[in-house]
PDB file of N, CA, C and O in Angstrom:
ATOM      1  N   UNK A   1      16.310   1.150 -17.351  1.00  0.00           N
ATOM      2  CA  UNK A   1      15.418   0.450 -16.621  1.00  0.00           C
ATOM      3  C   UNK A   1      15.920   0.969 -14.938  1.00  0.00           C
ATOM      4  O   UNK A   1      17.102   1.026 -14.598  1.00  0.00           O
ATOM      5  N   UNK A   2      14.878   1.275 -14.130  1.00  0.00           N
ATOM      6  CA  UNK A   2      14.933   2.214 -12.858  1.00  0.00           C
ATOM      7  C   UNK A   2      14.825   1.157 -11.918  1.00  0.00           C
ATOM      8  O   UNK A   2      14.738   0.006 -12.347  1.00  0.00           O
ATOM      9  N   UNK A   3      14.817   1.382 -10.675  1.00  0.00           N
ATOM     10  CA  UNK A   3      14.519   0.603  -9.395  1.00  0.00           C
ATOM     11  C   UNK A   3      12.464   0.350  -9.114  1.00  0.00           C
ATOM     12  O   UNK A   3      11.534   1.116  -9.365  1.00  0.00           O
ATOM     13  N   UNK A   4      12.480  -0.745  -8.646  1.00  0.00           N
ATOM     14  CA  UNK A   4      11.150  -0.581  -8.384  1.00  0.00           C
ATOM     15  C   UNK A   4      10.309   0.458  -8.016  1.00  0.00           C
ATOM     16  O   UNK A   4       9.224   0.729  -8.531  1.00  0.00           O
ATOM     17  N   UNK A   5      10.971   1.139  -6.920  1.00  0.00           N
ATOM     18  CA  UNK A   5      10.325   2.588  -6.222  1.00  0.00           C
ATOM     19  C   UNK A   5      10.221   3.354  -7.675  1.00  0.00           C
ATOM     20  O   UNK A   5       9.112   3.727  -8.059  1.00  0.00           O
ATOM     21  N   UNK A   6      11.279   3.560  -8.398  1.00  0.00           N
ATOM     22  CA  UNK A   6      11.139   4.471  -9.646  1.00  0.00           C
ATOM     23  C   UNK A   6       9.764   4.311 -10.826  1.00  0.00           C
ATOM     24  O   UNK A   6       8.968   5.092 -11.348  1.00  0.00           O
ATOM     25  N   UNK A   7      10.067   2.639 -10.879  1.00  0.00           N
ATOM     26  CA  UNK A   7       8.904   2.008 -11.595  1.00  0.00           C
ATOM     27  C   UNK A   7       7.526   2.620 -10.881  1.00  0.00           C
ATOM     28  O   UNK A   7       6.813   3.401 -11.510  1.00  0.00           O
ATOM     29  N   UNK A   8       7.224   2.230  -9.595  1.00  0.00           N
ATOM     30  CA  UNK A   8       5.981   2.647  -9.024  1.00  0.00           C
ATOM     31  C   UNK A   8       5.497   3.847  -9.028  1.00  0.00           C
ATOM     32  O   UNK A   8       4.309   4.153  -8.925  1.00  0.00           O
ATOM     33  N   UNK A   9       6.908   4.937  -9.210  1.00  0.00           N
ATOM     34  CA  UNK A   9       6.280   6.527  -8.927  1.00  0.00           C
ATOM     35  C   UNK A   9       5.929   6.943 -10.183  1.00  0.00           C
ATOM     36  O   UNK A   9       5.523   8.105 -10.211  1.00  0.00           O
ATOM     37  N   UNK A  10       5.966   6.155 -11.621  1.00  0.00           N
ATOM     38  CA  UNK A  10       5.759   6.413 -12.978  1.00  0.00           C
ATOM     39  C   UNK A  10       4.131   6.760 -12.942  1.00  0.00           C
ATOM     40  O   UNK A  10       3.416   6.065 -12.221  1.00  0.00           O
ATOM     41  N   UNK A  11       3.653   7.651 -13.588  1.00  0.00           N
ATOM     42  CA  UNK A  11       2.392   8.165 -13.643  1.00  0.00           C
ATOM     43  C   UNK A  11       1.376   6.951 -14.532  1.00  0.00           C
ATOM     44  O   UNK A  11       0.154   6.885 -14.398  1.00  0.00           O
ATOM     45  N   UNK A  12       2.019   6.245 -15.242  1.00  0.00           N
ATOM     46  CA  UNK A  12       1.503   5.149 -16.038  1.00  0.00           C
ATOM     47  C   UNK A  12       0.792   4.373 -15.124  1.00  0.00           C
ATOM     48  O   UNK A  12      -0.389   4.064 -15.278  1.00  0.00           O
ATOM     49  N   UNK A  13       1.652   3.976 -13.949  1.00  0.00           N
ATOM     50  CA  UNK A  13       1.076   2.698 -13.101  1.00  0.00           C
ATOM     51  C   UNK A  13      -0.096   2.847 -12.443  1.00  0.00           C
ATOM     52  O   UNK A  13      -0.256   3.880 -11.793  1.00  0.00           O
ATOM     53  N   UNK A  14      -1.194   1.791 -12.489  1.00  0.00           N
ATOM     54  CA  UNK A  14      -2.329   1.998 -11.698  1.00  0.00           C
ATOM     55  C   UNK A  14      -2.378   1.096 -10.855  1.00  0.00           C
ATOM     56  O   UNK A  14      -3.459   1.078 -10.267  1.00  0.00           O
ATOM     57  N   UNK A  15      -1.448   0.100 -10.443  1.00  0.00           N
ATOM     58  CA  UNK A  15      -1.731  -1.074  -9.577  1.00  0.00           C
ATOM     59  C   UNK A  15      -0.632  -1.844  -9.414  1.00  0.00           C
ATOM     60  O   UNK A  15       0.198  -1.915 -10.320  1.00  0.00           O
ATOM     61  N   UNK A  16      -0.522  -2.325  -8.579  1.00  0.00           N
ATOM     62  CA  UNK A  16       0.822  -3.430  -8.293  1.00  0.00           C
ATOM     63  C   UNK A  16       0.552  -4.878  -7.927  1.00  0.00           C
ATOM     64  O   UNK A  16      -0.129  -4.953  -6.904  1.00  0.00           O
ATOM     65  N   UNK A  17       0.837  -5.894  -8.385  1.00  0.00           N
ATOM     66  CA  UNK A  17       0.615  -7.317  -8.072  1.00  0.00           C
ATOM     67  C   UNK A  17       1.604  -7.353  -7.137  1.00  0.00           C
ATOM     68  O   UNK A  17       2.707  -6.947  -7.504  1.00  0.00           O
ATOM     69  N   UNK A  18       1.461  -7.805  -5.830  1.00  0.00           N
ATOM     70  CA  UNK A  18       2.382  -7.980  -5.027  1.00  0.00           C
ATOM     71  C   UNK A  18       2.339  -9.250  -4.207  1.00  0.00           C
ATOM     72  O   UNK A  18       1.269  -9.780  -3.908  1.00  0.00           O
ATOM     73  N   UNK A  19       3.613  -9.771  -3.818  1.00  0.00           N
ATOM     74  CA  UNK A  19       3.454 -10.836  -2.926  1.00  0.00           C
ATOM     75  C   UNK A  19       3.536 -10.313  -1.338  1.00  0.00           C
ATOM     76  O   UNK A  19       3.673 -11.096  -0.398  1.00  0.00           O
ATOM     77  N   UNK A  20       3.445  -9.081  -1.215  1.00  0.00           N
ATOM     78  CA  UNK A  20       3.598  -8.442  -0.010  1.00  0.00           C
ATOM     79  C   UNK A  20       4.589  -8.638   0.748  1.00  0.00           C
ATOM     80  O   UNK A  20       4.330  -8.874   1.928  1.00  0.00           O
ATOM     81  N   UNK A  21       6.006  -8.602   0.320  1.00  0.00           N
ATOM     82  CA  UNK A  21       7.292  -8.649   1.033  1.00  0.00           C
ATOM     83  C   UNK A  21       7.271  -7.415   1.874  1.00  0.00           C
ATOM     84  O   UNK A  21       6.347  -6.764   1.386  1.00  0.00           O
ATOM     85  N   UNK A  22       7.673  -6.868   2.667  1.00  0.00           N
ATOM     86  CA  UNK A  22       7.677  -5.624   3.119  1.00  0.00           C
ATOM     87  C   UNK A  22       8.199  -4.603   2.560  1.00  0.00           C
ATOM     88  O   UNK A  22       7.526  -3.572   2.585  1.00  0.00           O
ATOM     89  N   UNK A  23       9.448  -4.574   1.938  1.00  0.00           N
ATOM     90  CA  UNK A  23      10.133  -3.566   1.013  1.00  0.00           C
ATOM     91  C   UNK A  23       8.855  -3.024   0.041  1.00  0.00           C
ATOM     92  O   UNK A  23       8.389  -1.894  -0.107  1.00  0.00           O
ATOM     93  N   UNK A  24       8.506  -4.292  -0.538  1.00  0.00           N
ATOM     94  CA  UNK A  24       7.638  -3.791  -2.038  1.00  0.00           C
ATOM     95  C   UNK A  24       6.316  -3.251  -1.415  1.00  0.00           C
ATOM     96  O   UNK A  24       5.661  -2.441  -2.071  1.00  0.00           O
ATOM     97  N   UNK A  25       5.890  -3.648  -0.200  1.00  0.00           N
ATOM     98  CA  UNK A  25       4.605  -3.162   0.223  1.00  0.00           C
ATOM     99  C   UNK A  25       5.002  -1.488   0.755  1.00  0.00           C
ATOM    100  O   UNK A  25       4.190  -0.589   0.535  1.00  0.00           O
ATOM    101  N   UNK A  26       6.239  -1.225   1.418  1.00  0.00           N
ATOM    102  CA  UNK A  26       6.377   0.071   1.993  1.00  0.00           C
ATOM    103  C   UNK A  26       6.622   0.743   0.422  1.00  0.00           C
ATOM    104  O   UNK A  26       5.806   1.636   0.196  1.00  0.00           O
ATOM    105  N   UNK A  27       7.354   0.549  -0.432  1.00  0.00           N
ATOM    106  CA  UNK A  27       7.368   1.246  -1.682  1.00  0.00           C
ATOM    107  C   UNK A  27       6.339   1.581  -2.434  1.00  0.00           C
ATOM    108  O   UNK A  27       6.247   2.609  -3.105  1.00  0.00           O
ATOM    109  N   UNK A  28       5.439   0.597  -2.321  1.00  0.00           N
ATOM    110  CA  UNK A  28       3.978   0.971  -2.958  1.00  0.00           C
ATOM    111  C   UNK A  28       2.868   1.688  -2.495  1.00  0.00           C
ATOM    112  O   UNK A  28       1.996   2.228  -3.177  1.00  0.00           O
ATOM    113  N   UNK A  29       3.002   1.635  -0.988  1.00  0.00           N
ATOM    114  CA  UNK A  29       2.497   2.545  -0.054  1.00  0.00           C
ATOM    115  C   UNK A  29       3.133   4.275  -0.262  1.00  0.00           C
ATOM    116  O   UNK A  29       2.363   5.168  -0.617  1.00  0.00           O
ATOM    117  N   UNK A  30       4.302   4.486  -0.040  1.00  0.00           N
ATOM    118  CA  UNK A  30       5.101   5.565  -0.307  1.00  0.00           C
ATOM    119  C   UNK A  30       4.603   6.315  -1.724  1.00  0.00           C
ATOM    120  O   UNK A  30       4.333   7.515  -1.715  1.00  0.00           O
ATOM    121  N   UNK A  31       4.508   5.538  -2.893  1.00  0.00           N
ATOM    122  CA  UNK A  31       4.062   6.160  -4.320  1.00  0.00           C
ATOM    123  C   UNK A  31       2.624   6.300  -4.270  1.00  0.00           C
ATOM    124  O   UNK A  31       2.115   7.193  -4.947  1.00  0.00           O
ATOM    125  N   UNK A  32       1.852   5.499  -3.521  1.00  0.00           N
ATOM    126  CA  UNK A  32       0.260   5.725  -3.587  1.00  0.00           C
ATOM    127  C   UNK A  32      -0.202   4.923  -4.490  1.00  0.00           C
ATOM    128  O   UNK A  32      -1.221   5.240  -5.104  1.00  0.00           O
ATOM    129  N   UNK A  33       0.601   3.467  -4.801  1.00  0.00           N
ATOM    130  CA  UNK A  33      -0.109   2.869  -5.508  1.00  0.00           C
ATOM    131  C   UNK A  33      -0.771   1.641  -4.764  1.00  0.00           C
ATOM    132  O   UNK A  33      -0.218   0.886  -3.964  1.00  0.00           O
ATOM    133  N   UNK A  34      -2.061   1.613  -5.202  1.00  0.00           N
ATOM    134  CA  UNK A  34      -2.883   0.269  -4.769  1.00  0.00           C
ATOM    135  C   UNK A  34      -2.412  -1.203  -5.261  1.00  0.00           C
ATOM    136  O   UNK A  34      -1.922  -1.386  -6.375  1.00  0.00           O
ATOM    137  N   UNK A  35      -2.595  -2.135  -4.399  1.00  0.00           N
ATOM    138  CA  UNK A  35      -1.864  -3.211  -4.537  1.00  0.00           C
ATOM    139  C   UNK A  35      -2.901  -4.484  -4.723  1.00  0.00           C
ATOM    140  O   UNK A  35      -3.967  -4.531  -4.110  1.00  0.00           O
ATOM    141  N   UNK A  36      -2.485  -5.461  -5.597  1.00  0.00           N
ATOM    142  CA  UNK A  36      -3.688  -6.953  -5.522  1.00  0.00           C
ATOM    143  C   UNK A  36      -2.381  -7.614  -4.614  1.00  0.00           C
ATOM    144  O   UNK A  36      -1.200  -7.446  -4.917  1.00  0.00           O
ATOM    145  N   UNK A  37      -2.825  -8.338  -3.532  1.00  0.00           N
ATOM    146  CA  UNK A  37      -1.905  -8.699  -2.288  1.00  0.00           C
ATOM    147  C   UNK A  37      -2.111 -10.290  -2.887  1.00  0.00           C
ATOM    148  O   UNK A  37      -3.179 -10.845  -3.144  1.00  0.00           O
ATOM    149  N   UNK A  38      -0.748 -10.821  -3.020  1.00  0.00           N
ATOM    150  CA  UNK A  38      -1.081 -12.410  -3.123  1.00  0.00           C
ATOM    151  C   UNK A  38       0.007 -12.922  -2.459  1.00  0.00           C
ATOM    152  O   UNK A  38       1.028 -13.141  -3.111  1.00  0.00           O
ATOM    153  N   UNK A  39      -0.024 -13.146  -1.317  1.00  0.00           N
ATOM    154  CA  UNK A  39       1.263 -13.332  -0.571  1.00  0.00           C
ATOM    155  C   UNK A  39       1.429 -15.181  -0.516  1.00  0.00           C
ATOM    156  O   UNK A  39       0.531 -15.956  -0.846  1.00  0.00           O
ATOM    157  N   UNK A  40       2.649 -15.536  -0.071  1.00  0.00           N
ATOM    158  CA  UNK A  40       2.900 -16.731  -0.522  1.00  0.00           C
ATOM    159  C   UNK A  40       3.247 -17.823   1.042  1.00  0.00           C
ATOM    160  O   UNK A  40       2.836 -18.938   1.362  1.00  0.00           O
ATOM    161  N   UNK A  41       4.177 -16.843   1.707  1.00  0.00           N
ATOM    162  CA  UNK A  41       4.581 -17.371   3.096  1.00  0.00           C
ATOM    163  C   UNK A  41       4.838 -16.533   4.083  1.00  0.00           C
ATOM    164  O   UNK A  41       4.877 -15.318   3.890  1.00  0.00           O
ATOM    165  N   UNK A  42       5.023 -17.026   5.135  1.00  0.00           N
ATOM    166  CA  UNK A  42       5.500 -16.030   6.475  1.00  0.00           C
ATOM    167  C   UNK A  42       4.894 -15.024   6.620  1.00  0.00           C
ATOM    168  O   UNK A  42       3.665 -15.066   6.665  1.00  0.00           O
ATOM    169  N   UNK A  43       5.733 -13.572   6.760  1.00  0.00           N
ATOM    170  CA  UNK A  43       5.201 -12.513   7.091  1.00  0.00           C
ATOM    171  C   UNK A  43       4.172 -11.996   5.850  1.00  0.00           C
ATOM    172  O   UNK A  43       3.211 -11.315   6.208  1.00  0.00           O
ATOM    173  N   UNK A  44       4.279 -12.195   4.862  1.00  0.00           N
ATOM    174  CA  UNK A  44       3.755 -11.613   3.629  1.00  0.00           C
ATOM    175  C   UNK A  44       1.929 -12.041   3.904  1.00  0.00           C
ATOM    176  O   UNK A  44       0.979 -11.441   3.401  1.00  0.00           O
ATOM    177  N   UNK A  45       1.885 -12.840   4.530  1.00  0.00           N
ATOM    178  CA  UNK A  45       0.087 -13.392   4.989  1.00  0.00           C
ATOM    179  C   UNK A  45      -0.261 -12.184   5.829  1.00  0.00           C
ATOM    180  O   UNK A  45      -1.365 -11.665   5.663  1.00  0.00           O
ATOM    181  N   UNK A  46       0.699 -11.627   6.833  1.00  0.00           N
ATOM    182  CA  UNK A  46       0.121 -10.982   7.735  1.00  0.00           C
ATOM    183  C   UNK A  46       0.258  -9.393   7.065  1.00  0.00           C
ATOM    184  O   UNK A  46      -0.580  -8.524   7.308  1.00  0.00           O
ATOM    185  N   UNK A  47       1.243  -9.206   6.339  1.00  0.00           N
ATOM    186  CA  UNK A  47       1.158  -7.663   5.716  1.00  0.00           C
ATOM    187  C   UNK A  47       0.080  -7.805   4.730  1.00  0.00           C
ATOM    188  O   UNK A  47      -0.737  -6.889   4.637  1.00  0.00           O
ATOM    189  N   UNK A  48      -0.018  -8.813   4.006  1.00  0.00           N
ATOM    190  CA  UNK A  48      -1.333  -8.869   3.136  1.00  0.00           C
ATOM    191  C   UNK A  48      -2.942  -8.576   4.166  1.00  0.00           C
ATOM    192  O   UNK A  48      -3.775  -7.745   3.804  1.00  0.00           O
ATOM    193  N   UNK A  49      -3.045  -9.103   4.949  1.00  0.00           N
ATOM    194  CA  UNK A  49      -3.859  -8.597   5.864  1.00  0.00           C
ATOM    195  C   UNK A  49      -3.971  -7.387   6.360  1.00  0.00           C
ATOM    196  O   UNK A  49      -5.129  -6.974   6.424  1.00  0.00           O
ATOM    197  N   UNK A  50      -2.983  -6.550   6.802  1.00  0.00           N
ATOM    198  CA  UNK A  50      -2.722  -5.266   7.127  1.00  0.00           C
ATOM    199  C   UNK A  50      -3.130  -4.237   6.126  1.00  0.00           C
ATOM    200  O   UNK A  50      -3.781  -3.199   6.248  1.00  0.00           O
ATOM    201  N   UNK A  51      -2.418  -4.964   4.839  1.00  0.00           N
ATOM    202  CA  UNK A  51      -2.622  -4.023   3.519  1.00  0.00           C
ATOM    203  C   UNK A  51      -4.088  -3.705   3.142  1.00  0.00           C
ATOM    204  O   UNK A  51      -4.544  -2.631   2.748  1.00  0.00           O
ATOM    205  N   UNK A  52      -4.771  -4.965   3.366  1.00  0.00           N
ATOM    206  CA  UNK A  52      -6.137  -5.059   2.603  1.00  0.00           C
ATOM    207  C   UNK A  52      -7.256  -4.581   3.752  1.00  0.00           C
ATOM    208  O   UNK A  52      -8.088  -3.693   3.565  1.00  0.00           O
ATOM    209  N   UNK A  53      -7.114  -5.280   4.856  1.00  0.00           N
ATOM    210  CA  UNK A  53      -8.235  -5.087   5.878  1.00  0.00           C
ATOM    211  C   UNK A  53      -7.998  -3.997   6.851  1.00  0.00           C
ATOM    212  O   UNK A  53      -8.960  -3.540   7.467  1.00  0.00           O
ATOM    213  N   UNK A  54      -6.923  -3.587   7.026  1.00  0.00           N
ATOM    214  CA  UNK A  54      -6.715  -2.535   8.346  1.00  0.00           C
ATOM    215  C   UNK A  54      -6.503  -1.333   7.646  1.00  0.00           C
ATOM    216  O   UNK A  54      -7.407  -0.498   7.648  1.00  0.00           O
ATOM    217  N   UNK A  55      -5.216  -1.065   6.915  1.00  0.00           N
ATOM    218  CA  UNK A  55      -5.081  -0.044   5.988  1.00  0.00           C
ATOM    219  C   UNK A  55      -5.943   0.477   4.610  1.00  0.00           C
ATOM    220  O   UNK A  55      -5.943   1.589   4.081  1.00  0.00           O
ATOM    221  N   UNK A  56      -6.611  -0.656   4.273  1.00  0.00           N
ATOM    222  CA  UNK A  56      -7.315  -0.537   3.185  1.00  0.00           C
ATOM    223  C   UNK A  56      -6.886  -0.165   1.679  1.00  0.00           C
ATOM    224  O   UNK A  56      -7.667   0.272   0.834  1.00  0.00           O
ATOM    225  N   UNK A  57      -5.396  -0.432   1.466  1.00  0.00           N
ATOM    226  CA  UNK A  57      -4.719  -0.036   0.219  1.00  0.00           C
ATOM    227  C   UNK A  57      -4.318  -1.152  -0.445  1.00  0.00           C
ATOM    228  O   UNK A  57      -3.388  -1.052  -1.246  1.00  0.00           O
ATOM    229  N   UNK A  58      -4.900  -2.291  -0.243  1.00  0.00           N
ATOM    230  CA  UNK A  58      -4.969  -3.535  -1.211  1.00  0.00           C
ATOM    231  C   UNK A  58      -5.896  -4.393  -1.149  1.00  0.00           C
ATOM    232  O   UNK A  58      -6.594  -4.379  -0.135  1.00  0.00           O
ATOM    233  N   UNK A  59      -6.155  -5.319  -2.137  1.00  0.00           N
ATOM    234  CA  UNK A  59      -7.169  -6.273  -2.412  1.00  0.00           C
ATOM    235  C   UNK A  59      -6.512  -7.631  -2.172  1.00  0.00           C
ATOM    236  O   UNK A  59      -5.610  -8.076  -2.882  1.00  0.00           O
ATOM    237  N   UNK A  60      -6.883  -8.072  -1.422  1.00  0.00           N
ATOM    238  CA  UNK A  60      -6.835  -9.662  -1.014  1.00  0.00           C
ATOM    239  C   UNK A  60      -6.851 -10.560  -2.072  1.00  0.00           C
ATOM    240  O   UNK A  60      -7.947 -10.739  -2.602  1.00  0.00           O
ATOM    241  N   UNK A  61      -5.975 -11.116  -2.467  1.00  0.00           N
ATOM    242  CA  UNK A  61      -6.362 -12.270  -3.555  1.00  0.00           C
ATOM    243  C   UNK A  61      -5.916 -13.514  -3.285  1.00  0.00           C
ATOM    244  O   UNK A  61      -4.825 -13.658  -2.734  1.00  0.00           O
ATOM    245  N   UNK A  62      -6.839 -14.777  -3.699  1.00  0.00           N
ATOM    246  CA  UNK A  62      -7.205 -15.909  -3.103  1.00  0.00           C
ATOM    247  C   UNK A  62      -6.253 -17.095  -3.879  1.00  0.00           C
ATOM    248  O   UNK A  62      -6.528 -18.295  -3.914  1.00  0.00           O
ATOM    249  N   UNK A  63      -5.117 -16.473  -4.462  1.00  0.00           N
ATOM    250  CA  UNK A  63      -4.232 -17.531  -5.353  1.00  0.00           C
ATOM    251  C   UNK A  63      -4.954 -18.283  -6.614  1.00  0.00           C
ATOM    252  O   UNK A  63      -4.403 -19.284  -7.074  1.00  0.00           O
ATOM    253  N   UNK A  64      -6.130 -17.831  -7.154  1.00  0.00           N
ATOM    254  CA  UNK A  64      -6.761 -18.507  -8.395  1.00  0.00           C
ATOM    255  C   UNK A  64      -6.140 -17.926  -9.609  1.00  0.00           C
ATOM    256  O   UNK A  64      -6.375 -16.765  -9.943  1.00  0.00           O
ATOM    257  N   UNK A  65      -5.256 -18.804 -10.356  1.00  0.00           N
ATOM    258  CA  UNK A  65      -4.258 -18.210 -11.162  1.00  0.00           C
ATOM    259  C   UNK A  65      -5.117 -18.699 -12.715  1.00  0.00           C
ATOM    260  O   UNK A  65      -4.508 -19.265 -13.624  1.00  0.00           O
ATOM    261  N   UNK A  66      -6.357 -18.416 -12.777  1.00  0.00           N
ATOM    262  CA  UNK A  66      -7.061 -18.740 -13.963  1.00  0.00           C
ATOM    263  C   UNK A  66      -7.263 -16.992 -14.568  1.00  0.00           C
ATOM    264  O   UNK A  66      -7.440 -15.909 -14.012  1.00  0.00           O
ATOM    265  N   UNK A  67      -7.143 -17.387 -15.776  1.00  0.00           N
ATOM    266  CA  UNK A  67      -7.684 -15.867 -16.552  1.00  0.00           C
ATOM    267  C   UNK A  67      -8.801 -15.123 -15.815  1.00  0.00           C
ATOM    268  O   UNK A  67      -8.581 -14.109 -15.152  1.00  0.00           O
ATOM    269  N   UNK A  68      -9.991 -15.669 -15.960  1.00  0.00           N
ATOM    270  CA  UNK A  68     -11.204 -14.978 -15.809  1.00  0.00           C
ATOM    271  C   UNK A  68     -10.914 -14.366 -14.127  1.00  0.00           C
ATOM    272  O   UNK A  68     -11.122 -13.156 -14.032  1.00  0.00           O
ATOM    273  N   UNK A  69     -10.552 -14.932 -13.074  1.00  0.00           N
ATOM    274  CA  UNK A  69     -10.239 -14.557 -11.447  1.00  0.00           C
ATOM    275  C   UNK A  69      -9.252 -13.459 -11.983  1.00  0.00           C
ATOM    276  O   UNK A  69      -9.738 -12.330 -11.912  1.00  0.00           O
ATOM    277  N   UNK A  70      -8.247 -13.506 -12.394  1.00  0.00           N
ATOM    278  CA  UNK A  70      -7.236 -12.569 -12.606  1.00  0.00           C
ATOM    279  C   UNK A  70      -7.697 -11.042 -13.266  1.00  0.00           C
ATOM    280  O   UNK A  70      -7.486  -9.869 -12.958  1.00  0.00           O
ATOM    281  N   UNK A  71      -8.323 -11.633 -14.171  1.00  0.00           N
ATOM    282  CA  UNK A  71      -9.189 -10.249 -14.838  1.00  0.00           C
ATOM    283  C   UNK A  71      -9.781  -9.441 -14.116  1.00  0.00           C
ATOM    284  O   UNK A  71      -9.542  -8.238 -14.014  1.00  0.00           O
ATOM    285  N   UNK A  72     -10.974 -10.357 -13.315  1.00  0.00           N
ATOM    286  CA  UNK A  72     -11.767  -9.445 -12.379  1.00  0.00           C
ATOM    287  C   UNK A  72     -10.915  -8.854 -11.452  1.00  0.00           C
ATOM    288  O   UNK A  72     -11.094  -7.645 -11.305  1.00  0.00           O
ATOM    289  N   UNK A  73      -9.883  -9.460 -10.668  1.00  0.00           N
ATOM    290  CA  UNK A  73      -9.479  -8.748  -9.768  1.00  0.00           C
ATOM    291  C   UNK A  73      -8.751  -7.400 -10.635  1.00  0.00           C
ATOM    292  O   UNK A  73      -9.136  -6.255 -10.397  1.00  0.00           O
ATOM    293  N   UNK A  74      -7.929  -7.611 -11.408  1.00  0.00           N
ATOM    294  CA  UNK A  74      -7.377  -6.436 -11.915  1.00  0.00           C
ATOM    295  C   UNK A  74      -8.343  -5.171 -12.193  1.00  0.00           C
ATOM    296  O   UNK A  74      -8.009  -3.989 -12.118  1.00  0.00           O
ATOM    297  N   UNK A  75      -9.915  -5.802 -12.609  1.00  0.00           N
ATOM    298  CA  UNK A  75     -10.845  -4.891 -13.139  1.00  0.00           C
ATOM    299  C   UNK A  75     -11.412  -4.155 -11.810  1.00  0.00           C
ATOM    300  O   UNK A  75     -11.878  -3.017 -11.752  1.00  0.00           O
ATOM    301  N   UNK A  76     -11.246  -5.142 -10.700  1.00  0.00           N
ATOM    302  CA  UNK A  76     -12.064  -4.700  -9.680  1.00  0.00           C
ATOM    303  C   UNK A  76     -11.008  -3.458  -9.081  1.00  0.00           C
ATOM    304  O   UNK A  76     -11.464  -2.365  -8.745  1.00  0.00           O
ATOM    305  N   UNK A  77      -9.651  -3.762  -9.005  1.00  0.00           N
ATOM    306  CA  UNK A  77      -8.736  -2.856  -8.362  1.00  0.00           C
ATOM    307  C   UNK A  77      -8.631  -1.696  -9.174  1.00  0.00           C
ATOM    308  O   UNK A  77      -8.123  -0.738  -8.591  1.00  0.00           O
ATOM    309  N   UNK A  78      -9.086  -1.444 -10.767  1.00  0.00           N
ATOM    310  CA  UNK A  78      -8.938  -0.358 -11.423  1.00  0.00           C
ATOM    311  C   UNK A  78      -9.877   0.323 -12.018  1.00  0.00           C
ATOM    312  O   UNK A  78      -9.608   1.377 -12.595  1.00  0.00           O
ATOM    313  N   UNK A  79     -11.307  -0.251 -11.960  1.00  0.00           N
ATOM    314  CA  UNK A  79     -12.368   0.196 -12.049  1.00  0.00           C
ATOM    315  C   UNK A  79     -13.623   0.264 -11.244  1.00  0.00           C
ATOM    316  O   UNK A  79     -14.609   0.992 -11.363  1.00  0.00           O
ATOM    317  N   UNK A  80     -13.284  -0.840 -10.253  1.00  0.00           N
ATOM    318  CA  UNK A  80     -14.695  -1.272  -9.750  1.00  0.00           C
ATOM    319  C   UNK A  80     -14.779  -0.308  -8.340  1.00  0.00           C
ATOM    320  O   UNK A  80     -13.842   0.383  -7.941  1.00  0.00           O
ATOM    321  N   UNK A  81     -15.863  -0.397  -7.800  1.00  0.00           N
ATOM    322  CA  UNK A  81     -16.184   0.522  -6.445  1.00  0.00           C
ATOM    323  C   UNK A  81     -15.440   0.332  -5.452  1.00  0.00           C
ATOM    324  O   UNK A  81     -15.015   1.297  -4.818  1.00  0.00           O
ATOM    325  N   UNK A  82     -15.064  -1.219  -5.041  1.00  0.00           N
ATOM    326  CA  UNK A  82     -13.638  -1.367  -4.112  1.00  0.00           C
ATOM    327  C   UNK A  82     -12.494  -0.673  -4.406  1.00  0.00           C
ATOM    328  O   UNK A  82     -11.879   0.115  -3.688  1.00  0.00           O
ATOM    329  N   UNK A  83     -12.209  -1.116  -5.781  1.00  0.00           N
ATOM    330  CA  UNK A  83     -11.008  -0.160  -5.991  1.00  0.00           C
ATOM    331  C   UNK A  83     -10.768   1.126  -5.864  1.00  0.00           C
ATOM    332  O   UNK A  83      -9.678   1.654  -5.645  1.00  0.00           O
ATOM    333  N   UNK A  84     -11.985   1.722  -6.030  1.00  0.00           N
ATOM    334  CA  UNK A  84     -12.115   2.992  -5.852  1.00  0.00           C
ATOM    335  C   UNK A  84     -11.826   3.759  -4.471  1.00  0.00           C
ATOM    336  O   UNK A  84     -11.217   4.790  -4.186  1.00  0.00           O
ATOM    337  N   UNK A  85     -12.509   2.833  -3.773  1.00  0.00           N
ATOM    338  CA  UNK A  85     -12.265   2.808  -1.977  1.00  0.00           C
ATOM    339  C   UNK A  85     -10.564   2.826  -1.865  1.00  0.00           C
ATOM    340  O   UNK A  85     -10.079   3.729  -1.183  1.00  0.00           O
ATOM    341  N   UNK A  86      -9.606   1.806  -2.549  1.00  0.00           N
ATOM    342  CA  UNK A  86      -8.615   1.701  -2.399  1.00  0.00           C
ATOM    343  C   UNK A  86      -7.793   2.721  -2.872  1.00  0.00           C
ATOM    344  O   UNK A  86      -6.920   3.238  -2.175  1.00  0.00           O
ATOM    345  N   UNK A  87      -8.055   3.066  -4.141  1.00  0.00           N
ATOM    346  CA  UNK A  87      -7.395   3.930  -4.753  1.00  0.00           C
ATOM    347  C   UNK A  87      -7.516   5.531  -3.688  1.00  0.00           C
ATOM    348  O   UNK A  87      -6.555   6.291  -3.811  1.00  0.00           O
ATOM    349  N   UNK A  88      -8.218   5.804  -3.086  1.00  0.00           N
ATOM    350  CA  UNK A  88      -8.909   6.858  -2.264  1.00  0.00           C
ATOM    351  C   UNK A  88      -7.934   7.000  -1.044  1.00  0.00           C
ATOM    352  O   UNK A  88      -7.376   7.999  -0.589  1.00  0.00           O
ATOM    353  N   UNK A  89      -7.907   5.687  -0.658  1.00  0.00           N
ATOM    354  CA  UNK A  89      -6.940   5.281   0.528  1.00  0.00           C
ATOM    355  C   UNK A  89      -5.428   5.723   0.569  1.00  0.00           C
ATOM    356  O   UNK A  89      -4.816   6.198   1.525  1.00  0.00           O
ATOM    357  N   UNK A  90      -4.958   5.440  -0.752  1.00  0.00           N
ATOM    358  CA  UNK A  90      -3.826   5.700  -1.131  1.00  0.00           C
ATOM    359  C   UNK A  90      -3.349   7.010  -1.449  1.00  0.00           C
ATOM    360  O   UNK A  90      -2.141   7.241  -1.475  1.00  0.00           O
ATOM    361  N   UNK A  91      -4.354   8.033  -1.734  1.00  0.00           N
ATOM    362  CA  UNK A  91      -4.192   9.146  -1.986  1.00  0.00           C
ATOM    363  C   UNK A  91      -4.043   9.748  -0.574  1.00  0.00           C
ATOM    364  O   UNK A  91      -3.273  10.706  -0.635  1.00  0.00           O
ATOM    365  N   UNK A  92      -4.572   9.499   0.873  1.00  0.00           N
ATOM    366  CA  UNK A  92      -4.423  10.102   1.739  1.00  0.00           C
ATOM    367  C   UNK A  92      -2.739  10.245   2.200  1.00  0.00           C
ATOM    368  O   UNK A  92      -2.423  10.915   3.184  1.00  0.00           O
TER     369      UNK A  92
END
């Protein structure tokens, strides 16, 4: 088992579901992995907004923990048009 950064660097990783803590966000950005942003409190909410709305490297999540919406968010990130834009931003 490696560090989170090593896991994110693996070619099989196509996305990262994150609470948007600063360390996790920086590791994901540095490895070019797009994120689904699910903040809980404090600076995580601000980080989530920057990741999704300013930097365009994340998809903001509304904390609906039901199967359908979760599947939809993952599909949007992995194969949807919005996810394509996010993946392209991460390659820059």
